[in-house]
C-alpha positions as CSV (number, residue, x, y, z in Angstrom):
1,X,5.8,-5.5,20.8
2,X,2.2,-5.1,21.4
3,X,1.8,-1.9,19.4
4,X,1.6,-2.0,15.6
5,X,4.1,0.9,15.4
6,X,6.8,-1.4,16.8
7,X,6.2,-4.3,14.4
8,X,8.4,-4.8,11.4
9,X,5.7,-6.7,9.5
10,X,1.9,-6.4,9.6
11,X,-0.7,-9.0,9.0
12,X,-3.0,-8.5,6.1
13,X,-6.0,-7.5,8.4
14,X,-3.8,-5.0,10.1
15,X,-2.7,-3.7,6.7
16,X,-6.4,-3.4,5.6
17,X,-7.2,-1.4,8.7
18,X,-4.2,1.0,8.2
19,X,-5.2,1.5,4.5
20,X,-8.9,1.7,5.3
21,X,-9.7,-1.0,2.8
22,X,-11.5,-4.3,3.2
23,X,-9.5,-7.4,4.1
24,X,-10.2,-9.0,0.6
25,X,-8.9,-5.8,-1.0
26,X,-5.8,-6.0,1.1
27,X,-5.2,-9.6,0.0
28,X,-5.6,-8.5,-3.6
29,X,-2.9,-5.9,-3.1
30,X,-0.6,-8.6,-1.7
31,X,-0.7,-10.3,-5.1
32,X,0.7,-7.2,-6.9
33,X,4.3,-7.3,-7.8
34,X,5.0,-3.8,-6.5
35,X,3.3,-4.4,-3.1
36,X,5.7,-5.1,-0.2
37,X,4.1,-8.4,0.9
38,X,5.9,-11.7,1.6
39,X,5.1,-15.1,3.0
40,X,6.4,-16.9,6.0
41,X,5.1,-20.4,5.9
42,X,1.3,-20.0,5.2
43,X,1.1,-16.5,6.6
44,X,1.2,-13.4,4.3
45,X,2.8,-10.4,5.9
46,X,3.4,-6.8,4.8
47,X,6.7,-5.0,5.5
48,X,5.7,-1.8,7.4
49,X,8.5,0.4,5.9
50,X,7.8,-1.0,2.5
51,X,4.1,-0.2,2.9
52,X,4.8,3.4,3.8
53,X,7.1,3.7,0.8
54,X,4.5,2.1,-1.5
55,X,1.8,4.5,-0.3
56,X,4.1,7.4,-1.0
57,X,4.7,6.2,-4.5
58,X,1.0,5.7,-5.1
59,X,0.3,9.2,-3.8
60,X,3.0,10.6,-6.1
61,X,1.6,8.8,-9.1
62,X,-1.8,10.2,-8.3
63,X,-0.5,13.7,-8.1
64,X,1.5,13.3,-11.3
65,X,-1.6,12.0,-13.2
66,X,-3.7,14.9,-11.8
67,X,-1.1,17.4,-12.9
68,X,-1.0,15.8,-16.4
69,X,-4.8,15.9,-16.6
70,X,-4.8,19.6,-15.6
71,X,-2.1,20.3,-18.2
72,X,-4.0,18.6,-20.9
73,X,-7.1,20.5,-19.9
74,X,-5.3,23.8,-20.0
75,X,-3.8,23.1,-23.4
76,X,-7.2,22.2,-25.1
């Protein structure tokens, strides 16, 4: 299991690298209720499948808010 793609869970620094954010920002994300982080002992880990789903939800929310903004712009 040396490759990240085989891991079920990622460390916070691995998550930061995948998301292209800083490690402190990744730790902030782990404190969100909707973020797929969990603890084992003192380690904080991120569920890989949950992370992919979370990113999809975030992208969908961004698309929906852009569409709503465009719709409001068109109506005014």
